[in-house]
PDB file as gemmi writes it, atoms N, CA and C in Angstrom:
CRYST1    1.000    1.000    1.000  90.00  90.00  90.00 P 1                      
ATOM      1  N   UNK A   1      44.339 -49.613 -12.323  1.00  0.00           N  
ATOM      2  CA  UNK A   1      43.849 -49.002 -13.746  1.00  0.00           C  
ATOM      3  C   UNK A   1      41.931 -49.584 -14.602  1.00  0.00           C  
ATOM      4  N   UNK A   2      41.109 -49.014 -14.361  1.00  0.00           N  
ATOM      5  CA  UNK A   2      40.100 -48.811 -14.373  1.00  0.00           C  
ATOM      6  C   UNK A   2      39.682 -49.202 -15.539  1.00  0.00           C  
ATOM      7  N   UNK A   3      38.756 -50.629 -15.931  1.00  0.00           N  
ATOM      8  CA  UNK A   3      38.708 -51.614 -16.488  1.00  0.00           C  
ATOM      9  C   UNK A   3      37.395 -50.726 -17.868  1.00  0.00           C  
ATOM     10  N   UNK A   4      37.631 -50.102 -18.409  1.00  0.00           N  
ATOM     11  CA  UNK A   4      37.409 -49.398 -19.667  1.00  0.00           C  
ATOM     12  C   UNK A   4      36.580 -49.864 -21.120  1.00  0.00           C  
ATOM     13  N   UNK A   5      36.933 -51.782 -20.552  1.00  0.00           N  
ATOM     14  CA  UNK A   5      36.209 -52.410 -22.252  1.00  0.00           C  
ATOM     15  C   UNK A   5      34.682 -53.712 -21.023  1.00  0.00           C  
ATOM     16  N   UNK A   6      34.092 -51.854 -21.567  1.00  0.00           N  
ATOM     17  CA  UNK A   6      32.624 -52.710 -21.309  1.00  0.00           C  
ATOM     18  C   UNK A   6      32.026 -53.648 -22.816  1.00  0.00           C  
ATOM     19  N   UNK A   7      31.056 -55.148 -22.408  1.00  0.00           N  
ATOM     20  CA  UNK A   7      30.491 -54.796 -23.561  1.00  0.00           C  
ATOM     21  C   UNK A   7      29.808 -54.760 -24.137  1.00  0.00           C  
ATOM     22  N   UNK A   8      28.459 -53.720 -23.800  1.00  0.00           N  
ATOM     23  CA  UNK A   8      27.635 -52.991 -24.225  1.00  0.00           C  
ATOM     24  C   UNK A   8      27.711 -51.572 -24.733  1.00  0.00           C  
ATOM     25  N   UNK A   9      28.782 -51.479 -24.691  1.00  0.00           N  
ATOM     26  CA  UNK A   9      29.844 -49.729 -25.419  1.00  0.00           C  
ATOM     27  C   UNK A   9      30.909 -49.681 -25.973  1.00  0.00           C  
ATOM     28  N   UNK A  10      30.479 -50.839 -27.322  1.00  0.00           N  
ATOM     29  CA  UNK A  10      31.559 -50.808 -27.789  1.00  0.00           C  
ATOM     30  C   UNK A  10      32.134 -49.977 -29.350  1.00  0.00           C  
ATOM     31  N   UNK A  11      31.806 -49.028 -28.663  1.00  0.00           N  
ATOM     32  CA  UNK A  11      32.318 -47.517 -29.947  1.00  0.00           C  
ATOM     33  C   UNK A  11      31.058 -46.362 -29.259  1.00  0.00           C  
ATOM     34  N   UNK A  12      32.306 -45.417 -29.581  1.00  0.00           N  
ATOM     35  CA  UNK A  12      31.651 -44.447 -29.385  1.00  0.00           C  
ATOM     36  C   UNK A  12      31.668 -43.633 -31.036  1.00  0.00           C  
ATOM     37  N   UNK A  13      30.306 -43.190 -31.240  1.00  0.00           N  
ATOM     38  CA  UNK A  13      29.677 -42.830 -32.335  1.00  0.00           C  
ATOM     39  C   UNK A  13      30.030 -42.076 -32.597  1.00  0.00           C  
ATOM     40  N   UNK A  14      31.302 -41.260 -33.684  1.00  0.00           N  
ATOM     41  CA  UNK A  14      31.398 -40.216 -34.695  1.00  0.00           C  
ATOM     42  C   UNK A  14      29.915 -38.960 -33.963  1.00  0.00           C  
ATOM     43  N   UNK A  15      30.698 -38.268 -33.690  1.00  0.00           N  
ATOM     44  CA  UNK A  15      29.305 -36.764 -33.707  1.00  0.00           C  
ATOM     45  C   UNK A  15      30.184 -35.724 -34.254  1.00  0.00           C  
ATOM     46  N   UNK A  16      29.054 -35.148 -34.980  1.00  0.00           N  
ATOM     47  CA  UNK A  16      30.026 -33.912 -35.849  1.00  0.00           C  
ATOM     48  C   UNK A  16      29.560 -33.129 -34.882  1.00  0.00           C  
ATOM     49  N   UNK A  17      30.109 -31.210 -35.057  1.00  0.00           N  
ATOM     50  CA  UNK A  17      30.394 -30.677 -34.267  1.00  0.00           C  
ATOM     51  C   UNK A  17      28.387 -29.627 -33.262  1.00  0.00           C  
ATOM     52  N   UNK A  18      27.442 -30.578 -34.189  1.00  0.00           N  
ATOM     53  CA  UNK A  18      26.564 -29.369 -33.790  1.00  0.00           C  
ATOM     54  C   UNK A  18      25.527 -31.260 -32.550  1.00  0.00           C  
ATOM     55  N   UNK A  19      25.653 -31.944 -32.832  1.00  0.00           N  
ATOM     56  CA  UNK A  19      26.004 -33.242 -32.488  1.00  0.00           C  
ATOM     57  C   UNK A  19      26.378 -32.525 -30.753  1.00  0.00           C  
ATOM     58  N   UNK A  20      27.719 -32.496 -30.779  1.00  0.00           N  
ATOM     59  CA  UNK A  20      28.422 -32.516 -29.770  1.00  0.00           C  
ATOM     60  C   UNK A  20      27.913 -31.785 -28.816  1.00  0.00           C  
ATOM     61  N   UNK A  21      27.607 -30.240 -29.289  1.00  0.00           N  
ATOM     62  CA  UNK A  21      26.115 -29.314 -29.101  1.00  0.00           C  
ATOM     63  C   UNK A  21      25.136 -29.935 -28.270  1.00  0.00           C  
ATOM     64  N   UNK A  22      24.249 -30.412 -28.958  1.00  0.00           N  
ATOM     65  CA  UNK A  22      23.490 -30.947 -28.455  1.00  0.00           C  
ATOM     66  C   UNK A  22      23.604 -31.633 -27.313  1.00  0.00           C  
ATOM     67  N   UNK A  23      24.845 -32.617 -27.206  1.00  0.00           N  
ATOM     68  CA  UNK A  23      24.811 -33.092 -26.666  1.00  0.00           C  
ATOM     69  C   UNK A  23      25.756 -33.036 -25.427  1.00  0.00           C  
ATOM     70  N   UNK A  24      26.262 -31.871 -24.788  1.00  0.00           N  
ATOM     71  CA  UNK A  24      26.812 -31.450 -24.105  1.00  0.00           C  
ATOM     72  C   UNK A  24      25.270 -29.982 -23.414  1.00  0.00           C  
ATOM     73  N   UNK A  25      24.721 -29.496 -24.518  1.00  0.00           N  
ATOM     74  CA  UNK A  25      23.148 -29.344 -24.118  1.00  0.00           C  
ATOM     75  C   UNK A  25      22.523 -30.268 -22.598  1.00  0.00           C  
ATOM     76  N   UNK A  26      22.686 -31.156 -23.392  1.00  0.00           N  
ATOM     77  CA  UNK A  26      21.722 -32.234 -22.618  1.00  0.00           C  
ATOM     78  C   UNK A  26      22.783 -32.561 -21.023  1.00  0.00           C  
ATOM     79  N   UNK A  27      23.938 -33.068 -21.038  1.00  0.00           N  
ATOM     80  CA  UNK A  27      24.790 -32.719 -19.561  1.00  0.00           C  
ATOM     81  C   UNK A  27      24.653 -31.537 -19.026  1.00  0.00           C  
ATOM     82  N   UNK A  28      24.511 -30.541 -19.403  1.00  0.00           N  
ATOM     83  CA  UNK A  28      24.183 -29.092 -18.776  1.00  0.00           C  
ATOM     84  C   UNK A  28      22.556 -29.240 -18.399  1.00  0.00           C  
ATOM     85  N   UNK A  29      21.673 -29.067 -18.953  1.00  0.00           N  
ATOM     86  CA  UNK A  29      20.131 -29.665 -17.788  1.00  0.00           C  
ATOM     87  C   UNK A  29      20.159 -30.666 -16.944  1.00  0.00           C  
ATOM     88  N   UNK A  30      21.061 -32.379 -17.649  1.00  0.00           N  
ATOM     89  CA  UNK A  30      21.024 -32.950 -16.492  1.00  0.00           C  
ATOM     90  C   UNK A  30      22.261 -32.233 -14.507  1.00  0.00           C  
ATOM     91  N   UNK A  31      22.943 -31.353 -15.717  1.00  0.00           N  
ATOM     92  CA  UNK A  31      23.415 -30.393 -14.600  1.00  0.00           C  
ATOM     93  C   UNK A  31      22.824 -29.735 -13.509  1.00  0.00           C  
ATOM     94  N   UNK A  32      21.906 -29.613 -13.287  1.00  0.00           N  
ATOM     95  CA  UNK A  32      21.127 -29.349 -12.566  1.00  0.00           C  
ATOM     96  C   UNK A  32      20.469 -30.371 -11.657  1.00  0.00           C  
ATOM     97  N   UNK A  33      20.634 -29.550 -10.403  1.00  0.00           N  
ATOM     98  CA  UNK A  33      20.041 -31.119  -8.954  1.00  0.00           C  
ATOM     99  C   UNK A  33      18.946 -30.974  -9.618  1.00  0.00           C  
ATOM    100  N   UNK A  34      17.852 -29.895  -9.729  1.00  0.00           N  
ATOM    101  CA  UNK A  34      16.173 -29.819  -9.564  1.00  0.00           C  
ATOM    102  C   UNK A  34      15.531 -30.584 -10.836  1.00  0.00           C  
ATOM    103  N   UNK A  35      16.557 -30.362 -12.359  1.00  0.00           N  
ATOM    104  CA  UNK A  35      15.677 -31.013 -13.404  1.00  0.00           C  
ATOM    105  C   UNK A  35      16.087 -32.613 -13.150  1.00  0.00           C  
ATOM    106  N   UNK A  36      17.456 -32.512 -12.543  1.00  0.00           N  
ATOM    107  CA  UNK A  36      17.865 -34.755 -12.469  1.00  0.00           C  
ATOM    108  C   UNK A  36      16.606 -35.606 -11.585  1.00  0.00           C  
ATOM    109  N   UNK A  37      16.631 -34.531 -10.178  1.00  0.00           N  
ATOM    110  CA  UNK A  37      15.545 -35.053  -9.535  1.00  0.00           C  
ATOM    111  C   UNK A  37      14.250 -35.163 -10.302  1.00  0.00           C  
ATOM    112  N   UNK A  38      14.349 -34.269 -10.751  1.00  0.00           N  
ATOM    113  CA  UNK A  38      12.489 -35.043 -12.016  1.00  0.00           C  
ATOM    114  C   UNK A  38      12.890 -35.903 -12.982  1.00  0.00           C  
ATOM    115  N   UNK A  39      13.682 -35.901 -13.611  1.00  0.00           N  
ATOM    116  CA  UNK A  39      14.604 -36.958 -14.595  1.00  0.00           C  
ATOM    117  C   UNK A  39      14.001 -38.024 -13.755  1.00  0.00           C  
ATOM    118  N   UNK A  40      15.090 -38.708 -12.668  1.00  0.00           N  
ATOM    119  CA  UNK A  40      15.252 -40.031 -12.079  1.00  0.00           C  
ATOM    120  C   UNK A  40      14.164 -40.388 -11.530  1.00  0.00           C  
ATOM    121  N   UNK A  41      12.944 -39.434 -11.196  1.00  0.00           N  
ATOM    122  CA  UNK A  41      11.847 -39.344 -10.451  1.00  0.00           C  
ATOM    123  C   UNK A  41      10.570 -40.231 -11.264  1.00  0.00           C  
ATOM    124  N   UNK A  42      10.837 -40.363 -12.627  1.00  0.00           N  
ATOM    125  CA  UNK A  42      10.841 -41.113 -13.736  1.00  0.00           C  
ATOM    126  C   UNK A  42      11.137 -41.745 -14.129  1.00  0.00           C  
ATOM    127  N   UNK A  43      12.640 -42.416 -14.105  1.00  0.00           N  
ATOM    128  CA  UNK A  43      12.863 -43.586 -14.649  1.00  0.00           C  
ATOM    129  C   UNK A  43      12.096 -44.713 -14.859  1.00  0.00           C  
ATOM    130  N   UNK A  44      11.352 -44.875 -13.433  1.00  0.00           N  
ATOM    131  CA  UNK A  44      10.272 -46.710 -13.091  1.00  0.00           C  
ATOM    132  C   UNK A  44       8.962 -46.195 -13.531  1.00  0.00           C  
ATOM    133  N   UNK A  45       8.348 -45.750 -13.844  1.00  0.00           N  
ATOM    134  CA  UNK A  45       7.205 -45.279 -13.848  1.00  0.00           C  
ATOM    135  C   UNK A  45       6.813 -43.898 -14.386  1.00  0.00           C  
ATOM    136  N   UNK A  46       5.685 -43.159 -15.106  1.00  0.00           N  
ATOM    137  CA  UNK A  46       5.206 -42.148 -15.605  1.00  0.00           C  
ATOM    138  C   UNK A  46       4.666 -41.059 -13.695  1.00  0.00           C  
ATOM    139  N   UNK A  47       4.948 -39.723 -14.122  1.00  0.00           N  
ATOM    140  CA  UNK A  47       4.918 -38.796 -12.466  1.00  0.00           C  
ATOM    141  C   UNK A  47       3.937 -38.083 -13.333  1.00  0.00           C  
ATOM    142  N   UNK A  48       2.818 -37.588 -12.739  1.00  0.00           N  
ATOM    143  CA  UNK A  48       2.202 -36.097 -12.986  1.00  0.00           C  
ATOM    144  C   UNK A  48       3.340 -35.053 -12.648  1.00  0.00           C  
ATOM    145  N   UNK A  49       2.779 -33.942 -12.504  1.00  0.00           N  
ATOM    146  CA  UNK A  49       3.547 -32.429 -12.957  1.00  0.00           C  
ATOM    147  C   UNK A  49       3.048 -32.206 -11.302  1.00  0.00           C  
ATOM    148  N   UNK A  50       2.111 -32.154 -11.001  1.00  0.00           N  
ATOM    149  CA  UNK A  50       1.593 -32.182  -9.115  1.00  0.00           C  
ATOM    150  C   UNK A  50       2.574 -32.572  -8.770  1.00  0.00           C  
ATOM    151  N   UNK A  51       2.601 -34.297  -8.473  1.00  0.00           N  
ATOM    152  CA  UNK A  51       3.893 -35.516  -7.901  1.00  0.00           C  
ATOM    153  C   UNK A  51       5.021 -34.749  -8.066  1.00  0.00           C  
ATOM    154  N   UNK A  52       5.749 -34.967  -9.047  1.00  0.00           N  
ATOM    155  CA  UNK A  52       6.666 -33.980  -9.341  1.00  0.00           C  
ATOM    156  C   UNK A  52       6.850 -32.859  -8.724  1.00  0.00           C  
ATOM    157  N   UNK A  53       6.403 -31.799  -8.586  1.00  0.00           N  
ATOM    158  CA  UNK A  53       6.168 -31.111  -7.756  1.00  0.00           C  
ATOM    159  C   UNK A  53       6.813 -31.377  -6.724  1.00  0.00           C  
ATOM    160  N   UNK A  54       5.877 -31.564  -5.722  1.00  0.00           N  
ATOM    161  CA  UNK A  54       5.466 -32.918  -4.686  1.00  0.00           C  
ATOM    162  C   UNK A  54       7.291 -32.674  -4.649  1.00  0.00           C  
ATOM    163  N   UNK A  55       7.369 -34.200  -5.051  1.00  0.00           N  
ATOM    164  CA  UNK A  55       9.018 -34.770  -4.891  1.00  0.00           C  
ATOM    165  C   UNK A  55      10.002 -34.057  -4.978  1.00  0.00           C  
ATOM    166  N   UNK A  56      10.251 -32.969  -5.518  1.00  0.00           N  
ATOM    167  CA  UNK A  56      11.173 -32.092  -5.487  1.00  0.00           C  
ATOM    168  C   UNK A  56      11.807 -30.965  -5.278  1.00  0.00           C  
ATOM    169  N   UNK A  57       9.992 -30.808  -4.421  1.00  0.00           N  
ATOM    170  CA  UNK A  57       9.577 -29.482  -3.514  1.00  0.00           C  
ATOM    171  C   UNK A  57      10.192 -27.740  -3.944  1.00  0.00           C  
ATOM    172  N   UNK A  58       9.449 -28.088  -5.345  1.00  0.00           N  
ATOM    173  CA  UNK A  58       9.353 -26.954  -6.439  1.00  0.00           C  
ATOM    174  C   UNK A  58       8.128 -26.908  -6.297  1.00  0.00           C  
ATOM    175  N   UNK A  59       7.561 -25.113  -6.664  1.00  0.00           N  
ATOM    176  CA  UNK A  59       6.001 -25.170  -6.718  1.00  0.00           C  
ATOM    177  C   UNK A  59       5.814 -25.538  -8.578  1.00  0.00           C  
ATOM    178  N   UNK A  60       4.683 -25.488  -8.824  1.00  0.00           N  
ATOM    179  CA  UNK A  60       4.322 -26.203  -9.888  1.00  0.00           C  
ATOM    180  C   UNK A  60       4.178 -25.534 -10.911  1.00  0.00           C  
ATOM    181  N   UNK A  61       5.032 -23.743 -10.954  1.00  0.00           N  
ATOM    182  CA  UNK A  61       5.643 -23.487 -12.080  1.00  0.00           C  
ATOM    183  C   UNK A  61       6.899 -23.943 -12.270  1.00  0.00           C  
ATOM    184  N   UNK A  62       7.469 -23.216 -11.316  1.00  0.00           N  
ATOM    185  CA  UNK A  62       9.143 -23.927 -11.568  1.00  0.00           C  
ATOM    186  C   UNK A  62       9.367 -25.436 -11.942  1.00  0.00           C  
ATOM    187  N   UNK A  63       8.586 -26.483 -11.826  1.00  0.00           N  
ATOM    188  CA  UNK A  63       8.651 -28.348 -11.763  1.00  0.00           C  
ATOM    189  C   UNK A  63       7.961 -27.916 -13.769  1.00  0.00           C  
ATOM    190  N   UNK A  64       7.032 -26.845 -14.010  1.00  0.00           N  
ATOM    191  CA  UNK A  64       6.493 -26.943 -15.112  1.00  0.00           C  
ATOM    192  C   UNK A  64       7.566 -26.013 -16.356  1.00  0.00           C  
ATOM    193  N   UNK A  65       8.217 -25.326 -16.015  1.00  0.00           N  
ATOM    194  CA  UNK A  65       9.308 -24.735 -16.328  1.00  0.00           C  
ATOM    195  C   UNK A  65      11.046 -25.434 -16.431  1.00  0.00           C  
ATOM    196  N   UNK A  66      10.672 -26.880 -15.967  1.00  0.00           N  
ATOM    197  CA  UNK A  66      11.778 -28.088 -15.975  1.00  0.00           C  
ATOM    198  C   UNK A  66      12.210 -28.817 -16.205  1.00  0.00           C  
ATOM    199  N   UNK A  67      10.287 -29.314 -16.989  1.00  0.00           N  
ATOM    200  CA  UNK A  67       9.599 -30.156 -17.522  1.00  0.00           C  
ATOM    201  C   UNK A  67       9.540 -29.065 -19.310  1.00  0.00           C  
ATOM    202  N   UNK A  68       9.318 -28.261 -19.161  1.00  0.00           N  
ATOM    203  CA  UNK A  68       9.200 -27.549 -20.669  1.00  0.00           C  
ATOM    204  C   UNK A  68      10.815 -28.082 -21.242  1.00  0.00           C  
ATOM    205  N   UNK A  69      11.458 -27.523 -20.550  1.00  0.00           N  
ATOM    206  CA  UNK A  69      13.187 -27.902 -20.744  1.00  0.00           C  
ATOM    207  C   UNK A  69      14.082 -29.191 -21.122  1.00  0.00           C  
ATOM    208  N   UNK A  70      12.881 -30.391 -20.441  1.00  0.00           N  
ATOM    209  CA  UNK A  70      13.075 -31.704 -20.723  1.00  0.00           C  
ATOM    210  C   UNK A  70      13.138 -32.182 -21.826  1.00  0.00           C  
ATOM    211  N   UNK A  71      12.015 -31.552 -21.941  1.00  0.00           N  
ATOM    212  CA  UNK A  71      10.911 -31.817 -22.920  1.00  0.00           C  
ATOM    213  C   UNK A  71      12.022 -31.901 -24.354  1.00  0.00           C  
ATOM    214  N   UNK A  72      11.983 -30.244 -24.373  1.00  0.00           N  
ATOM    215  CA  UNK A  72      12.254 -30.187 -25.900  1.00  0.00           C  
ATOM    216  C   UNK A  72      13.660 -30.445 -25.745  1.00  0.00           C  
ATOM    217  N   UNK A  73      14.364 -31.259 -25.053  1.00  0.00           N  
ATOM    218  CA  UNK A  73      15.525 -31.947 -25.161  1.00  0.00           C  
ATOM    219  C   UNK A  73      16.153 -33.299 -25.179  1.00  0.00           C  
ATOM    220  N   UNK A  74      14.262 -33.939 -25.398  1.00  0.00           N  
ATOM    221  CA  UNK A  74      14.273 -34.946 -25.912  1.00  0.00           C  
ATOM    222  C   UNK A  74      14.749 -36.331 -24.342  1.00  0.00           C  
ATOM    223  N   UNK A  75      14.395 -35.884 -22.884  1.00  0.00           N  
ATOM    224  CA  UNK A  75      14.974 -35.976 -22.375  1.00  0.00           C  
ATOM    225  C   UNK A  75      13.819 -36.916 -21.622  1.00  0.00           C  
ATOM    226  N   UNK A  76      12.424 -36.252 -21.528  1.00  0.00           N  
ATOM    227  CA  UNK A  76      11.528 -36.826 -21.428  1.00  0.00           C  
ATOM    228  C   UNK A  76      10.253 -36.691 -22.479  1.00  0.00           C  
ATOM    229  N   UNK A  77       8.986 -37.427 -21.939  1.00  0.00           N  
ATOM    230  CA  UNK A  77       7.675 -37.422 -22.798  1.00  0.00           C  
ATOM    231  C   UNK A  77       6.536 -37.340 -22.264  1.00  0.00           C  
ATOM    232  N   UNK A  78       6.022 -35.927 -22.562  1.00  0.00           N  
ATOM    233  CA  UNK A  78       4.663 -36.059 -21.873  1.00  0.00           C  
ATOM    234  C   UNK A  78       3.392 -36.826 -22.687  1.00  0.00           C  
ATOM    235  N   UNK A  79       2.719 -37.683 -21.781  1.00  0.00           N  
ATOM    236  CA  UNK A  79       1.043 -38.217 -22.206  1.00  0.00           C  
ATOM    237  C   UNK A  79       0.272 -37.840 -21.700  1.00  0.00           C  
ATOM    238  N   UNK A  80      -0.908 -37.260 -21.946  1.00  0.00           N  
ATOM    239  CA  UNK A  80      -2.181 -36.505 -21.427  1.00  0.00           C  
ATOM    240  C   UNK A  80      -3.183 -37.110 -21.472  1.00  0.00           C  
ATOM    241  N   UNK A  81      -3.673 -37.990 -20.183  1.00  0.00           N  
ATOM    242  CA  UNK A  81      -4.608 -39.048 -19.820  1.00  0.00           C  
ATOM    243  C   UNK A  81      -5.332 -37.884 -19.373  1.00  0.00           C  
ATOM    244  N   UNK A  82      -7.191 -37.840 -19.628  1.00  0.00           N  
ATOM    245  CA  UNK A  82      -7.904 -37.088 -19.472  1.00  0.00           C  
ATOM    246  C   UNK A  82      -7.041 -35.729 -18.734  1.00  0.00           C  
ATOM    247  N   UNK A  83      -7.413 -34.652 -17.790  1.00  0.00           N  
ATOM    248  CA  UNK A  83      -6.847 -33.630 -17.601  1.00  0.00           C  
ATOM    249  C   UNK A  83      -5.419 -34.023 -17.327  1.00  0.00           C  
ATOM    250  N   UNK A  84      -5.048 -34.760 -16.824  1.00  0.00           N  
ATOM    251  CA  UNK A  84      -3.092 -34.646 -16.169  1.00  0.00           C  
ATOM    252  C   UNK A  84      -2.577 -35.140 -17.479  1.00  0.00           C  
ATOM    253  N   UNK A  85      -0.894 -34.668 -16.793  1.00  0.00           N  
ATOM    254  CA  UNK A  85      -0.500 -34.994 -18.131  1.00  0.00           C  
ATOM    255  C   UNK A  85       0.548 -35.389 -17.310  1.00  0.00           C  
ATOM    256  N   UNK A  86       1.049 -37.267 -17.782  1.00  0.00           N  
ATOM    257  CA  UNK A  86       2.503 -37.359 -17.535  1.00  0.00           C  
ATOM    258  C   UNK A  86       3.675 -36.863 -18.329  1.00  0.00           C  
ATOM    259  N   UNK A  87       4.294 -37.450 -17.311  1.00  0.00           N  
ATOM    260  CA  UNK A  87       5.488 -37.445 -18.128  1.00  0.00           C  
ATOM    261  C   UNK A  87       6.656 -39.143 -17.151  1.00  0.00           C  
ATOM    262  N   UNK A  88       7.543 -38.644 -18.820  1.00  0.00           N  
ATOM    263  CA  UNK A  88       8.306 -40.690 -18.777  1.00  0.00           C  
ATOM    264  C   UNK A  88       9.801 -40.303 -19.292  1.00  0.00           C  
ATOM    265  N   UNK A  89      10.346 -41.082 -19.379  1.00  0.00           N  
ATOM    266  CA  UNK A  89      11.349 -40.936 -20.131  1.00  0.00           C  
ATOM    267  C   UNK A  89      11.571 -41.053 -21.114  1.00  0.00           C  
ATOM    268  N   UNK A  90      12.476 -40.305 -22.376  1.00  0.00           N  
ATOM    269  CA  UNK A  90      12.079 -40.632 -23.612  1.00  0.00           C  
ATOM    270  C   UNK A  90      12.449 -41.537 -24.296  1.00  0.00           C  
ATOM    271  N   UNK A  91      13.318 -42.324 -23.643  1.00  0.00           N  
ATOM    272  CA  UNK A  91      13.481 -43.554 -24.621  1.00  0.00           C  
ATOM    273  C   UNK A  91      14.232 -44.210 -23.093  1.00  0.00           C  
ATOM    274  N   UNK A  92      15.061 -45.951 -23.722  1.00  0.00           N  
ATOM    275  CA  UNK A  92      16.124 -45.868 -22.997  1.00  0.00           C  
ATOM    276  C   UNK A  92      16.373 -45.624 -22.658  1.00  0.00           C  
ATOM    277  N   UNK A  93      17.711 -45.142 -23.546  1.00  0.00           N  
ATOM    278  CA  UNK A  93      18.877 -44.375 -23.785  1.00  0.00           C  
ATOM    279  C   UNK A  93      19.002 -43.268 -22.394  1.00  0.00           C  
ATOM    280  N   UNK A  94      18.029 -42.913 -21.866  1.00  0.00           N  
ATOM    281  CA  UNK A  94      18.533 -41.715 -21.216  1.00  0.00           C  
ATOM    282  C   UNK A  94      18.138 -42.961 -19.763  1.00  0.00           C  
ATOM    283  N   UNK A  95      18.033 -43.250 -19.974  1.00  0.00           N  
ATOM    284  CA  UNK A  95      17.434 -44.700 -18.539  1.00  0.00           C  
ATOM    285  C   UNK A  95      18.822 -45.132 -18.436  1.00  0.00           C  
ATOM    286  N   UNK A  96      19.480 -46.114 -19.678  1.00  0.00           N  
ATOM    287  CA  UNK A  96      20.736 -46.352 -19.096  1.00  0.00           C  
ATOM    288  C   UNK A  96      21.126 -45.471 -18.796  1.00  0.00           C  
ATOM    289  N   UNK A  97      22.088 -44.071 -19.284  1.00  0.00           N  
ATOM    290  CA  UNK A  97      23.147 -43.473 -19.103  1.00  0.00           C  
ATOM    291  C   UNK A  97      22.498 -43.342 -17.959  1.00  0.00           C  
ATOM    292  N   UNK A  98      20.885 -42.620 -16.832  1.00  0.00           N  
ATOM    293  CA  UNK A  98      20.910 -42.490 -15.577  1.00  0.00           C  
ATOM    294  C   UNK A  98      21.771 -43.819 -14.436  1.00  0.00           C  
ATOM    295  N   UNK A  99      21.361 -44.725 -15.509  1.00  0.00           N  
ATOM    296  CA  UNK A  99      21.443 -46.256 -14.295  1.00  0.00           C  
ATOM    297  C   UNK A  99      22.419 -45.697 -14.110  1.00  0.00           C  
ATOM    298  N   UNK A 100      23.278 -46.346 -15.254  1.00  0.00           N  
ATOM    299  CA  UNK A 100      24.849 -46.326 -15.072  1.00  0.00           C  
ATOM    300  C   UNK A 100      25.340 -45.490 -14.678  1.00  0.00           C  
ATOM    301  N   UNK A 101      25.034 -44.186 -14.725  1.00  0.00           N  
ATOM    302  CA  UNK A 101      25.840 -43.164 -13.917  1.00  0.00           C  
ATOM    303  C   UNK A 101      25.416 -42.503 -11.942  1.00  0.00           C  
ATOM    304  N   UNK A 102      24.066 -43.736 -11.809  1.00  0.00           N  
ATOM    305  CA  UNK A 102      24.332 -43.320 -10.430  1.00  0.00           C  
ATOM    306  C   UNK A 102      24.750 -44.643  -9.853  1.00  0.00           C  
ATOM    307  N   UNK A 103      24.827 -45.736 -10.753  1.00  0.00           N  
ATOM    308  CA  UNK A 103      25.671 -46.790 -10.576  1.00  0.00           C  
ATOM    309  C   UNK A 103      27.484 -46.755 -10.281  1.00  0.00           C  
ATOM    310  N   UNK A 104      28.247 -45.694 -10.780  1.00  0.00           N  
ATOM    311  CA  UNK A 104      29.344 -44.979 -11.302  1.00  0.00           C  
ATOM    312  C   UNK A 104      29.439 -44.697  -9.436  1.00  0.00           C  
ATOM    313  N   UNK A 105      28.631 -44.154  -8.925  1.00  0.00           N  
ATOM    314  CA  UNK A 105      28.552 -42.399  -8.035  1.00  0.00           C  
ATOM    315  C   UNK A 105      28.538 -43.571  -7.089  1.00  0.00           C  
ATOM    316  N   UNK A 106      27.507 -44.134  -6.682  1.00  0.00           N  
ATOM    317  CA  UNK A 106      27.480 -45.785  -5.280  1.00  0.00           C  
ATOM    318  C   UNK A 106      28.302 -47.230  -6.022  1.00  0.00           C  
ATOM    319  N   UNK A 107      29.593 -46.675  -6.168  1.00  0.00           N  
ATOM    320  CA  UNK A 107      30.839 -47.859  -6.706  1.00  0.00           C  
ATOM    321  C   UNK A 107      31.709 -47.497  -4.709  1.00  0.00           C  
ATOM    322  N   UNK A 108      31.727 -48.363  -4.121  1.00  0.00           N  
ATOM    323  CA  UNK A 108      32.979 -48.649  -3.057  1.00  0.00           C  
ATOM    324  C   UNK A 108      34.197 -48.116  -3.502  1.00  0.00           C  
ATOM    325  N   UNK A 109      34.525 -48.740  -4.427  1.00  0.00           N  
ATOM    326  CA  UNK A 109      36.220 -49.023  -4.195  1.00  0.00           C  
ATOM    327  C   UNK A 109      36.159 -46.985  -5.002  1.00  0.00           C  
ATOM    328  N   UNK A 110      37.573 -46.655  -4.213  1.00  0.00           N  
ATOM    329  CA  UNK A 110      37.783 -45.038  -4.495  1.00  0.00           C  
ATOM    330  C   UNK A 110      38.911 -44.999  -5.044  1.00  0.00           C  
ATOM    331  N   UNK A 111      39.743 -44.916  -5.828  1.00  0.00           N  
ATOM    332  CA  UNK A 111      41.265 -45.273  -6.445  1.00  0.00           C  
ATOM    333  C   UNK A 111      41.566 -43.880  -6.536  1.00  0.00           C  
ATOM    334  N   UNK A 112      41.272 -43.186  -5.153  1.00  0.00           N  
ATOM    335  CA  UNK A 112      42.506 -41.684  -5.171  1.00  0.00           C  
ATOM    336  C   UNK A 112      43.337 -41.370  -4.027  1.00  0.00           C  
TER     337      UNK A 112                                                      
END                                                                             
């Protein structure tokens, strides 16, 4: 049986119907492999659109389209430095969720 008692996650906040919808929308956005790659690339440091397009093997217009969606969901936030725009995670919650889920995927034990 899996240990479900995690000290850092002592309780699940109560969400309204609208908040459930927003949460589901975030999971749908992250459910796309291309968008997930963009977000994961920004975990440790801000990245430019050009760099993100190269990392994800997507065209710059498609990358920009995905970044707009991620920005509107408050997953990534832009910062302009001169003519370049850098994208980084909006806050530590997003990083925490991604690191926890990636760690879960990498766990070697299989209970199937």
